[in-house]
VOLOMAR-554924 format. One record per residue: residue in one letter; x, y, z of N, C-alpha, C, CB in turn. Coordinates in steps of 0.2 Angstrom, whole numbers, plus 5000, padded with zeros to 4 digits. Glycine has a CB too. Layout:
AXYZXYZXYZXYZ...
//
This chain:
M560556074783560956044788561756064787560955964787P562056084793562756104792563256054790562956134799T563756074787564256034784564956044789564456054777Y565155984791565755974795566355944792565555934802A566955974794567555944791567755884796568155994791F567855824793568055764797568755744795567555704795E569155734800569855714800569955644802570355764803F570255604799570355534801570955504797569755484799S571155444800571755414797571555344794572355394802T571755334787571555274784572255234782571155284778D572155174778572655144776573055184771572455074773R572855234768573155274764573455334767572655304758G573455344774573655394777573155444780574155434773P573355504783572855554786572455584780573255604790Q571855584781571355614776570855664779571055564772S570455704775569955744778569455744773570155814780A568755754775568255754770567655794773567955684768Q567155814769566655854772566055814772566555924767F565655814777565055774778564455824782565155714782T563855814779563355854783563055814789562755864778L562855844794562555814800561855844801563055814806D561455804803560755834805560855844813560155774804D560655904815560755934821560255894826560656004822D559755864824559255834828559255754828558555864827R559755724825559755654825560355634830559855624818P560355574833560955554837561555544833560755484840L562055564836562755564832562955494830563255604836Q562755444833563055384832562855354825562855334837S562155364824561955334817562255374811561155344817Q562355444813562655484807563355464806562555554809I563755454812564455434811564455364807564755424818N564055314809564055254805563955264797563455204807R563555314796563455334789564155364786562855384788V564455404790565055434787565555374786565355484793I565655334791566155274790565955234784566155234796E565355224783565155184777565355224770564355164777E565255284770565455324764566155324763565155394765I566555324769567255324768567455254765567655324775R567155204767567255134764567055134757566955074768L566555164755566355164748566855194744565655194748S567255244747567755284743568355234742567855344746G568355174745568955134744569455134749569255144738A569255174755569755174761569455144767569955254762E569955124771569755094778570055134783569955024778L569655144789569955174795570555134797569455194800R571155164799571655124801571655114809572355164800G571655054811571655034818571754964819571055064821R571854944825571854874827571254844829572454864833H571154774830570554744831570354754839570554674830D570854774843570754784850570654864852571254754854E570554904846570454974847569754994846570955014843R569455044849568855064848568855134845568455074855L568255154841568255214838567955274843567755214832T568255324843568055384847567955444842568555404852V567455484844567355544840567555604845566555554838V567955644842568255704846568155764842569055694847W567955814846567855884844568055934849567055894842N568455974847568756024851569155994857568256074854G569455944856569855904861569455864866570255954864T568855854865568355824869568055764866567855864872E568055704869567755644866566955654867567955584870L566655644862565955654862565555594863565655684855D564955604867564455554868564055544862563955574874A564155484858563855484852563055464852564155424848A562855454858562155444859561755504859561955404866R562055564859561755624859561755664852562055674865T561355714851561255744845561855804845560555774844P561955824838562455874838562255944841562555894831R561555954841561256014845561456004852560556024843E561255944855561355934862562155944864561155874864L562555924859563255924861563555994859563655874856R563156044856563356104854563956114849563456144860L563856064844564356064839564256124834564355994835T564856154832564856204827565356184821565056274830P565256204815565656184809566356214809565256194803D566456264814567056304813567656254816567056364817R567556204819568056154821567956084818568156154829P568556054816568455984813568255934818569055964809I567855884816567755824820568255774818567055794819Q568555744823569055694822568855624824569755714826L568955574820568855504821569455474823568455474815R569555444829570155414831570055344834570455454837M570555304833570455234835570955234841570755184830V570655214847571055214853571055144856570855264858G571555124860571555064863571155064869572255044866Q570755004870570354994876570754974882569754944874R570455004888570754984894570654904895570555024900R571154874897571154804898571054794906571754764895K570654744907570554734915571154684916569854694916L571454704922572054664924571754594927572454704929H571954534925571854474927572454444931571554424922V572354424937572954394941572754324943573154444947T573154284941572954214944573254204951573354164939E572854184955573054184962572854114965572654234966P573254094970573054034974572354034977573554014979P571953984977571253984980571254004987570953914979V570754044989570654064996570454005000570054124996E570753995006570653945010570353975017571253905012P569753945019569453975026570053975031568853935028F570054035035570454035041570154085046571154055039L570354075052570154125057570654175058569954085064P570554245057571054295058571354295065570854365056K571954305066572254305072571954355077573054325072G571754415074571454465078570754445081571254525073G570454395078569854365081569954335087569454315076Y570354285088570454255095570854305099570754185094A571254345096571654395101571154445104572154435096G570654465100570054505103569754465109569654525098A569554405108569254365113569654355119569054295110L570354345118570754345124570754405128571454325122T570854465124570854525128570254545131571054585123G569654525128569054535132568954495138568454515127A569154435138569154395144569654415149569354315142G570254445146570754475151570454535155571354495147G570054575151569754635154569254615159569354675149A568854555158568354535163568754505169567954475160L569254475168569654445174569954505178570254405171L570154555174570454615178569954645182570754675173A569254655180568754675184568654635190568054685180W568654575190568654525195569154545200568654455193L569754555198570354565203570254635206571054565199I570054685203569954745206569354745211569754805200A568854705209568254705214568454665220567654665210T568954615219569154575225569554625230569554515223L570054665226570554705230570154755234571054735225V569654785231569254845235568654815238569054895230D568554755238568054725242567354745240568154735249V567254755233566654785230566154725231566654805223L565554735234565054685234565354625238564754665227G565754635242566054575246566554535242565454525248G566754555236567254525232566954465229567854495237G566754415232566454355229565754365226566554295233G565454415227564754425225564654455218564354465229I565154445214565154475207564554445203565854475204L564154485201563554465196563254405198563854465189A563154395204562854325206562154305203562854325214A561654355205561054345202560854385196560454355207S561154445195561054485190561654535190560354525189P561854565184562354615184562254675188562554635177D562454685194562354735198562654805194562754735205V562354855195562554915191563254935193562054975193T563454935199564154955201564654915198564254965208M564554845199565054795196564954795189564854735199A564354805186564354805178564654865175563554805177T564654915179565054975176565854965176564955035180L566054935181566754915182566954865176566954885188L566454815176566654755171566654785164566054705172G566154825162566054855155566654895154565454895155G566954935159567454985158568154945156567555025164T568254885160568854855159568854815153568954805165I568254785151568154745145568354795139567554705144G567954855139568054895134568754925133567554955134G569054945139569654975139570254925137569854995146I570254865139570754815137570654795130570754755142G569954785128569854765121570054825116569054755120F569954885117570154935113570854945113569755005115L571154935119571954945119572254885115572154935126G571954825115572254775111572154785103571954705112M571554815101571454835094571954885092570754855093A572054935096572554995094573254965093572455045100A573454915098574054895097574154845091574254845103R573654815089573654765083573654815077573154715083G573354875077573354915071573854965071572654945071G574354965076574855015076574655085077575255015069L574055095081573755155083573955175090573055155082S573655225093573855255099573455215105573555325100G573855175109573655135114573255175119574155095117P573555225122573255265127572555295125573655325130L572455315119571855345116571355285116571955375110G571555225113571155175113570855145120571455115110L571355145125571155135132570655185135571755135136L570755245133570255295136569555285133570555365135V569555285126568955275123568555215125569055285115G568955155125568555095127568355095134569055045126T568755125139568555125145567855165146569055145150T567855225143567355265144566655235141567455335140L566755215135566155185132565955125135566255165124G566455085138566255025141565855035148566854975143A566155085151565855105158565055125157566255165161V564955165151564255195150563855135148564355245144G564155085144563755025142563654985147564054995136G564154975152564054935158563554955162564654925161A563555025164563055055168562355045165563155125169A562255055159561555045156561354975155561555075148G561854935154561654865154561554835160562154825150G561854855165561754835172561054855175562354865177A560854915173560254945176559654905172560155015174A559754885166559254855162559154775165559354855155S559754745166559754675168559454675175560454645168V559654725180559354715186558654725186559654775191G558354765182557654775181557354705179557454825177A557654675174557454605171557454555177557854585165A557954555181558054505186557454515192558754505189Q557354575193556854595198556154575196556754665200L555954585189555354555187555354485187555254575180A555854445186555854375186555854345193556454345183S556054385198556054365205555354345208556354415210H554854375204554154355207553854295203553754415206L554154265199553954215195554154145198554254215187P553754095195553954025198554754005196553553965194W554953955200555753945199555953935192555953885204Q555553905188555753895181555853955178555253845177A555354005178555454065175555954105178554754105175F556054095185556654135188557254115185556554125196V557454055184558054035181558154065174558053955180I557554065170557654095164557754175164556954085160G557454205169557554275170558254295172557054295176R558554255176559254265178559754255172559554215183I559554205167559954205161559854255157559854135158A559254275156559054335152559354395154558254345152A559454405161559754465163560454475161559754465171W560854415160561554415158561554435150561854345159V561054405147560954415139560854485138560354375136V560354515142560254595141560854635142559654615145F561254615148561854655149562354645144562154625156G562454585141562954575136562754615130563054505135A562154615128561854645122561954715122561154625120I561754745128561854825128562554845128561454845134L562954805132563654825132564054815126564054785137G563854765122564154755115563954805110564054685113T563354825111563054875106563354945107562254885107V563454965114563755025115564455035113563755045123L564854975114565554975112565554975104565954915114G565154935101565154935093564955005090564654885091A564655045094564455115092565055155090564055155097R565655135092566255175091566355175083566855145094W566155125079566255125072565555135068566555055070A565055165072564355175069564455215062563955205073R564855265061564855295055565255255049565255365056Q565755215051566055185046565755115044566755165048D565455085049565255015048564654995053565754965049L564055005051563454995055563454915057562855015052H563754875054563754805055564054795062564154765050R564554835065564854835071564354835077565354885072L563754875076563254875081562954805082562754925079A562754775076562454715076562954655079562154695069D563554665077564054615080564154625087564754635077G564154685090564154685097563554665101564254765099M562954675098562354645101562354575101561754675097R562454545095562454465094562954435099562554445087F563554455098564054415102564054435109564754425099G563854495111563754515118563254475121563654585118A562654465118562154425120562354355121561554435116L562654325116562954255116563354245122563254235109G563854295123564354285128563954285135564854335128G563554335135563154345142562654285143562754405141G562354255138561954195139562354135141561654175132C562954125138563354075140563554085148564054065136G563754145149563954165156563354145161564154235157G562754165159562154155163562054085164561554195160L562154045159562053975160562553945165562153935153C563153965165563653935169563453955177564353965168V563254015178563054045185562454005187562954115185T561953995183561353975185561253895185560853995180L561553865181561453785180562053745182561253775173L562653765182563153715183563353715190563853745179P563453645193563553635200564253655201563353565202G564453655208565153675210565153735213565553665204P565853755215565953825218565653885214566653835219A565253925217564953975214565454025212564454015218D565954045216566454095214566754075208566954105220F566954015207567253985201566854005195567453915201W566253985195565853995189565654065188565153955190L565654105193565554175192566154205188565554215198I566754185189567354205186567354185178568054185189V567154125178567054095171566554135167566954015171A565954145170565454185167565654255164564854185171A566054285169566254355167566754355161566554385173M567154305161567654295156567354275149568254245158L566854235150566454215143566154275141565954155145L565854315145565554375143566054425139565154415148G566654435143567154475140567454445133567754475145A567454375133567754345126567254355121567854275127G566554355122566054365117566154435114565454355119I566154485119566154555117566854575113566054605123G567454545116568054555113568154535106568654525117Y567854475105567754445098567354495094567554375098A566754515096566354555092566654615090565754575096L567154645094567454715092567854705085567854735098C568154655084568554645078568454585074569254655080G568254525077568254465073567854465067568054415077P567154485068566754485062566954535056566054505064A567154595059567454645054568054615050567654705057L568454575053569054545049568754495044569554515054R568254465046568054405041567654435036567554365045R567354505036567054535031567554565026566554585033A568154575028568654615024568754575018569254625028A569054605013569254575007569954535008569454625001A570354565012570954525014571254555020571554535008I571754525023572154545029572854535028571954495035L573254585030573954595030574154585037574254655026D574554535039574754535046575554515047574354485050L575754535052576554535053576654465056576754585059E577154425053577354365054577954355059577454315048S578454395057579154395061579454465059579554335058V579954485064580354535064581054515064580154595069E581454525059582154505059582254435061582554545064G581754395058581854315059581454295065582454295059K581254335070580954315076580254305075581154355082P579954255077579154245076578854295081578954175078I578254315079577854365082577254325085577554415078G577154335092576554305095575954355095576754285102L575454335099574854375099575054445102574254345103S575454445107575654505110575954565106576054495116G576354535100576654585096576354585089577354565095L575654555088575354555082575154625079574754515083L575354635073575154695069574654665063575754735066E574054695063573654665058573254725055573154605061W573154725048572754775045572254745040573254825041V571654775040571154755035571354785029570454785038V571354745023571454775017570854765013572054735013D570454825011569854825008569854875002569254835013E569354874998569354924992569454994994568654914989G569955024991570055094992570555104998569455134993T570755055001571255065007571955065005571055015012E572355105009573055105009573355085015573355165006V573855045016574255025022574955045021574154945023P575155105025575855125025576255075029575955195027L576755045026577254995030577855035032577354935025T578155075028578655125030578555195026579355095027E578955235027578855305024578855305016579455345026R579055245013579055245006578755185003579755255003V578555135007578255075005577455075007578655015008T577055075003576355065004575955015000575955135002V575554975004575154925000574454954999575054865005G574254954993573554984991573154934988573655044986Y572454934989571954884986571454924982571654844992E571354904976570954944971570754894966571255004969G570054894965569754854959569954774960570054874953G569954754967570054684968570754664968569654644964T571254714966571954694966572354724971572154714958C572854694974573254724979573954734976573354674985Q574154794976574854814973575254854978574654864967L575954844977576454874981576554944978577054824982R576654994982576755064979577455084983576155104980L577955104979578555124981578655194979579155084978L578755244984578855314983579555324981578655354989A579655374978580355394976580855404983580355464972E581455384982581955394987582055464989582655364985S582055474996582255544998582755535004581555585001A582955595007583455595012583155565018583655665014S582455575020582155555026581955475025581555595028A581855455018581655395017582055355012580855395014P582655335014583155305009582855235006583755285013V583155225001582855164997583055095001583255154990E582555055001582654995005582354935000582154995011T582654875001582554814997581854784999583054764997V581354784995580754754997580654694992580154804995M580454634996580354574992579654554993580854514996V579354524987578654504987578654434984578254544983G578554384988578554314986579254294984578054304980G579754314987580454294986580754334980580454224985R580354384977580654424972580754494974580154414965V581254524971581354594972580754634969582054624969A580454674973579854714971579954774967579354724977E579554794963579554854959578854894961579654844952D578854954959578254994960577654964956578355074958G577154954959576554934955576554854955576554954949M576954824958576954744958576354714962577654724962I576054664959575454634961575654594967575154594956V575254594973575354554978574754504978575354594985R574954434978574454384977574254354984574654334972N573754314984573554284990574054234993572854244989G574254244999574754205002575454225001574754134999D575554284997576254314997576554335003576254364991R577154325004577554355010577854415007578054305013L577854475011578154535010578754545015577654595010D579354555013579954565017580054645016580554525015V579954685021580054755021580454775027579454795020D581054795026581454825032581554785038581154895034G581654715037581754675042581054645045582054705048W580454665042579854635044579654585039579354695045R579254535041578954495036578254485037579254415037L577854505032577154505033576854455028576854575031R576254435029575854395024575254425022575754325027F575054425016574454445013573954385012574554485006R573454385015572954335014572254355013572954285021R571954335007571254355006570754315010571154334998V570254345012569754315016569254295011569454365021R569154325006568654305001568954314994567954335001S568654274989568954284982568754344979568754224978V569054364974568854434970568154434968569354444965S567954374966567254374963566754374968567154314958A566954354974566454344980566054414981566754324986
//
């Protein structure tokens, strides 16, 4: 068995000694024997109670569960026994998480309903299907395409505005996907309604409602496909809430008494509200936390000026050129870049205190940055 030189620090100072190692036995059991022989010599390895022993050879920490042969150790270099501090997990005491509905959830529902209302107005102006015949018995393909395009376009435009992204691009993508989904959903719902038309009146009523459900589910799924690579849950969100909104709309058109035109408008807006919420509401509720804008230079921000970011594991939210909020390991921290000519130093406050690089942002903290006031709110606790 080869003999290795061991270097270590004891209460007597740095020392070295020679010990033999079996090449085919795990290193850990042999290191334990080495430490015991050091103790029998009357010396103790120097270190604190919160430090751990590491075995280093040729500048690399060794896996003590492997054998010297597997580690390819050779006696020409010494083996060092070092005591190093263990990484401590950062514990931050935070206020408890309270349930709340993110602003983006009901903002999305409002933009979706607004898109449906816009479709109604366009249809009336160009006299599509006689203006008042919008989706009377089932979502007609032409009107369904218009409805899907406006719901998707206005919904995506609202999300882009709330995230500080390109509004025209969001409008284009949403309109295109919505028109495709609306056409597909309209064709499917027309087919379902035609099948139901040959059934007794009770089944006919169910068929009309089902046509709206099918239309909403298909439209919501197609719009949710925009995030299929990042979050497959968006597809299910679009299907569920699209079907729910469509079902509520179908119930209004089919069962409620009164002016048909009024209930048709209400039905279309319910459909749009369900899909608009599906695009962002459930995703916000699944996030670890949300950072949203509360005021700018002391002026409150309404839904029209809302900026809202999802804060989740591994994400970074750039607030200015030199101020970033990062989230890692369940902890939110403020990151301040060095001052430069293009990004001069600015005073950043977190919870009423002047912030430093790496400062922890806790649940409910307000961030004052360059005249903006934002609030960090956890959606779920760290352990959840």
